[in-house]
C-alpha positions in Angstrom: 8.2 -7.5 -5.8 9.6 -8.5 -2.5 12.4 -6.0 -2.8 10.0 -3.2 -3.6 7.9 -4.1 -0.6 10.9 -4.1 1.7 12.0 -0.8 0.3 8.5 0.6 1.1 8.8 -0.5 4.7 12.2 1.1 5.0 10.9 4.3 3.5 7.9 4.3 5.8 10.3 4.2 8.8 12.4 7.0 7.4 9.3 9.1 6.6 8.1 8.6 10.2 11.5 9.7 11.5 11.5 12.8 9.2 8.0 13.7 10.4 9.1 13.5 14.0 12.2 15.7 13.2 10.0 18.3 11.4 7.6 18.4 14.4 10.6 19.1 16.7 11.8 21.8 14.3 15.0 19.9 13.5 14.5 18.5 10.0 13.7 20.2 6.7 11.0 19.6 4.3 13.3 18.9 1.3 14.3 15.5 2.6 10.7 14.7 3.5 9.5 15.5 0.0 12.2 13.4 -1.5 11.2 10.5 0.7 7.6 10.9 -0.3 8.5 10.9 -4.0 10.6 7.7 -3.5 7.8 6.0 -1.7 5.4 6.9 -4.6 7.8 5.4 -7.1 8.3 2.2 -5.1 4.5 1.9 -4.4 3.7 2.2 -8.1 6.4 -0.4 -9.0 5.2 -2.8 -6.4 1.6 -2.4 -7.6 2.6 -2.9 -11.2 4.5 -6.1 -10.3 1.6 -7.4 -8.2 -0.7 -7.0 -11.2 1.8 -8.7 -13.5 2.3 -11.5 -11.0 -1.4 -11.9 -10.8 -1.4 -11.3 -7.0 -4.4 -8.9 -7.0 -7.9 -10.2 -6.3 -9.1 -9.0 -9.7 -6.7 -11.3 -11.4 -7.9 -14.3 -9.4 -11.5 -14.2 -10.3 -13.5 -14.2 -13.5 -16.4 -11.8 -13.4 -18.8 -14.7 -13.0 -16.9 -16.2 -10.1 -16.6 -12.8 -8.4 -20.4 -12.4 -8.7 -21.0 -15.8 -7.2 -18.5 -15.2 -4.3 -20.1 -11.9 -3.5 -23.6 -13.4 -3.6 -22.5 -16.3 -1.3 -20.5 -14.0 1.1 -21.6 -13.8 4.7 -24.5 -11.5 5.4 -23.3 -10.9 9.0 -22.6 -7.7 10.7 -19.8 -5.6 9.1 -16.9 -4.7 11.4 -17.6 -0.9 11.1 -21.2 -1.4 12.1 -20.2 -2.9 15.5 
């Protein structure tokens, strides 16, 4: 899982670099598309492993516990309503 996450960070940097090159008219879209495909593969692999390692919120709560947690959650102002 950690290696997939690290690879995703590296790919994000390379994608940003490729986007800047394309904006400057230097880079091509073939490399950019290839990087996007690699990022998709890595993201799916990381998500799959997160589920299998039970790192997702859904795997941590039973339906009853999730309902209770939601019910007891703070009723304060939401960040997007500020």
